[in-house]
C-alpha positions in Angstrom: 106.1 108.5 120.5 110.0 108.6 120.6 110.1 107.1 124.5 107.9 104.2 123.2 110.5 103.4 120.2 113.0 103.9 122.5 111.8 101.3 124.9 111.3 98.8 122.0 114.8 99.2 120.8 116.3 98.6 124.0 116.2 94.8 123.6 117.1 95.0 119.9 120.5 96.4 120.5 121.3 95.3 124.1 121.3 99.1 125.5 119.7 102.2 126.2 119.1 103.9 122.9 117.6 107.3 122.4 116.7 109.1 118.9 119.4 111.5 118.0 117.6 112.6 115.0 115.2 111.8 112.4 115.3 112.3 108.5 111.8 111.7 106.4 112.1 110.1 103.2 109.9 109.0 100.2 107.4 106.6 101.5 104.7 106.6 98.9 101.3 107.6 99.8 100.2 105.4 102.7 102.9 105.7 105.3 105.0 108.7 106.4 108.6 107.0 106.3 112.0 107.8 108.6 115.5 107.1 109.2 116.0 107.4 112.7 119.8 108.0 113.8 120.1 106.7 117.1 122.6 107.4 120.2 124.7 104.1 119.5 125.3 105.4 116.0 122.9 102.8 114.3 120.1 103.8 111.9 116.6 102.1 111.7 114.0 102.6 109.3 110.5 104.0 110.8 107.0 103.5 109.2 104.5 105.0 110.6 100.9 105.7 110.0 98.6 107.2 112.9 95.4 105.5 111.4 96.1 102.4 109.7 94.1 99.9 108.5 93.6 96.7 111.4 97.0 94.6 111.5 98.2 96.7 108.5 101.7 96.6 110.1 101.2 93.2 111.7 100.5 91.6 108.1 103.8 93.5 106.8 106.1 92.1 109.4 104.7 88.8 109.0 105.6 88.9 105.1 108.7 90.4 105.5 109.9 87.5 108.1 107.8 84.8 105.8 109.9 86.1 102.4 113.6 85.8 104.4 113.0 82.4 105.0 114.1 82.0 101.6 118.1 81.1 102.0 119.2 82.3 98.6 116.7 84.9 98.0 116.8 89.0 97.6 117.6 90.6 100.6 114.4 91.3 102.8 114.7 94.3 106.0 114.3 92.5 109.1 111.4 93.8 111.0 112.6 94.9 114.6 110.1 96.1 116.5 106.3 96.7 116.1 104.0 99.2 118.4 102.4 97.1 121.3 99.1 98.2 120.3 95.9 96.2 118.9 96.4 98.0 116.1 100.1 99.1 115.7 100.6 102.5 114.4 104.2 102.3 113.4 106.8 99.4 112.3 110.6 99.4 113.1 112.5 98.2 110.3 116.7 97.4 109.5 117.8 100.3 107.7 119.2 99.1 104.3 121.7 101.6 103.0 120.5 101.8 98.8 123.1 102.2 95.9 123.1 102.7 92.3 122.8 99.0 90.9 125.7 97.2 89.4 126.0 96.2 86.1 125.0 92.7 87.0 122.4 93.8 89.3 119.6 92.3 86.7 121.4 88.9 87.0 121.8 89.0 90.5 118.1 90.1 91.0 116.4 87.2 88.9 118.5 84.3 90.5 117.3 85.2 93.9 113.9 85.8 92.6 113.9 82.1 91.2 115.3 81.0 94.6 112.7 82.4 96.4 109.7 81.3 94.3 111.1 77.8 94.5 109.7 78.5 98.0 106.3 76.4 97.9 103.0 75.6 99.6 100.4 73.1 99.3 98.2 75.4 98.2 97.5 78.6 96.7 96.9 81.5 98.9 98.0 82.0 102.8 97.2 81.3 106.7 96.1 85.0 106.7 94.7 88.0 104.4 96.8 90.8 104.2 97.0 94.4 101.9 98.0 95.0 98.7 98.8 98.6 98.6 95.9 99.9 101.5 93.6 97.5 100.2 92.5 94.2 101.6 94.1 91.1 99.7 92.3 87.7 100.4 94.4 84.8 100.5 91.9 81.7 101.7 93.5 78.6 100.6 92.7 77.1 97.2 94.2 74.3 95.4 94.1 75.3 92.0 95.9 78.4 91.3 93.4 79.9 88.2 90.7 79.8 90.6 92.5 81.4 93.2 93.9 84.4 91.1 89.9 84.7 89.3 88.1 84.6 92.8 90.5 86.3 95.3 92.5 88.7 92.8 90.0 89.4 89.9 86.8 89.1 91.2 87.4 90.5 94.5 89.0 94.0 92.9 85.9 93.8 90.7 83.5 93.8 93.3 85.3 96.5 95.3 85.2 98.8 92.2 81.3 97.8 91.4 80.3 98.8 94.6 82.1 102.2 94.5 80.8 102.9 91.5 84.2 102.9 89.7 83.3 100.2 87.3 81.2 101.3 84.1 78.5 98.3 83.2 80.1 97.3 80.0 83.7 97.0 81.7 82.2 95.0 84.5 80.3 92.5 82.3 83.4 92.3 80.0 85.6 91.2 83.3 82.9 88.7 84.3 83.3 87.0 80.8 87.2 87.4 80.9 86.9 85.2 84.1 84.3 82.8 83.0 87.0 82.3 80.5 90.1 82.5 82.5 91.4 78.9 82.1 91.5 79.4 78.8 94.6 81.9 79.0 96.8 80.5 81.6 98.9 77.6 81.5 99.5 76.4 84.8 100.7 72.9 84.0 103.5 72.0 86.2 103.2 75.6 88.3 103.1 74.8 92.0 102.4 77.3 94.3 105.6 79.6 94.3 106.0 81.9 97.7 105.4 85.7 96.1 106.4 88.9 96.8 103.2 90.1 95.9 103.7 93.9 94.7 106.8 93.5 92.8 107.1 97.3 91.0 110.0 99.0 90.6 109.5 101.4 93.8 109.3 97.8 96.0 113.3 96.7 95.0 116.8 98.6 94.9 120.5 97.9 95.3 122.2 97.6 98.6 125.8 98.8 99.1 126.8 94.9 98.4 124.9 95.5 95.0 122.1 92.6 96.3 118.7 92.4 95.3 116.8 94.1 98.4 112.8 94.1 98.3 110.5 95.9 100.6 106.5 96.5 101.1 105.3 93.0 100.4 101.7 91.4 99.5 103.2 87.9 100.2 101.2 84.8 99.1 101.9 81.7 97.6 100.8 82.2 93.8 101.5 81.5 90.4 104.9 83.2 89.8 104.2 84.4 86.7 102.3 87.5 88.8 105.5 88.6 90.5 107.5 88.6 86.8 104.4 90.5 85.2 104.5 93.4 88.1 108.1 94.1 87.6 107.1 95.1 84.1 104.0 97.3 84.8 105.6 100.2 86.0 109.1 100.3 84.6 110.7 97.1 83.0 114.0 95.8 84.2 116.6 95.1 81.4 115.6 92.2 79.2 118.8 90.1 80.6 116.9 90.0 83.9 113.9 88.2 82.5 116.3 85.8 80.3 118.4 84.8 83.5 114.9 84.0 85.6 113.8 82.0 82.6 117.1 80.3 82.5 117.5 79.5 86.2 113.4 78.6 86.7 112.2 78.3 83.1 108.2 79.4 82.2 105.6 77.9 80.3 105.8 79.0 76.7 103.5 82.1 76.3 104.7 84.6 79.3 104.0 87.1 77.4 100.8 86.9 76.2 99.6 86.2 79.7 101.5 88.6 82.0 99.1 91.5 81.4 96.1 89.1 82.8 98.3 89.3 85.9 98.6 92.6 86.1 94.9 93.2 85.7 94.7 92.7 89.2 96.9 95.6 90.0 95.1 97.9 87.5 91.9 97.3 89.3 93.4 97.9 92.4 95.1 101.2 91.3 91.2 101.8 89.9 90.0 101.1 93.6 93.0 103.1 95.0 93.3 106.0 93.0 89.8 106.3 90.6 89.1 106.6 87.1 92.4 107.6 85.7 93.3 104.1 85.7 89.8 103.1 83.7 91.6 103.0 80.4 94.5 100.7 81.4 91.9 98.5 82.8 89.6 98.3 79.5 92.9 97.9 77.3 94.1 94.9 78.9 90.5 93.4 78.8 90.3 93.8 74.9 93.7 92.0 74.6 91.7 89.0 75.7 87.7 89.6 75.3 86.6 91.6 71.9 83.2 92.2 72.6 
């Protein structure tokens, strides 16, 4: 694979390069990740999966490129090279060095995320499907944001869990009831389709050496922006100043705190599908907040 990587990197750097050394880094449970040290004293970031889902790295590369179009948005690692294959097994990205967040990191992150979300589209969805983790994510265009979230987020995950036998019938029925009533819970007045990262948990952002917020591993689509904010609260919350600054920069409709768990139900259902019954209790806890019986 090293020869193929060097061939792909030659036009990137305008010279012959070789991989001098490689250091493995934590990269989650889906891909192998390495920092490659090159003979031209540059470093690049390699994501590799010997058996990826179809177009997995193609979709990731497209998502990063789309996010990078936001002029004042968070920093995005640049896709440098994609394996030339019908099903690429690796993607090479710009290497961005992490640093400890500065005191103003939450403020700068919130402002840049608001700028990202100002990028809009005529419809909710995307012109191609992609992935949330290792799960296919459907993005068929829809003019109504609530219907999009109901059908292509909650109901899609519900159907996957139902088919795999991970969803008890009583929970399944409550999810269906929740979906039938979802317009009662989501206030989308004035909300346009916003460019979202799509999987903005605490493991998918960091501070670079200039203390700029960097985001990566996207599940991009144009959706309701509260979905991104809610995800930042699911597995480790940012400081309160982040949420205050975001609201100052791009005010939300009243009642976000009552809606955020509903957006995170999508991710909890996805974790149920990916990792099993450990997440069933969390799914049911959210459902009980909206559906009592």
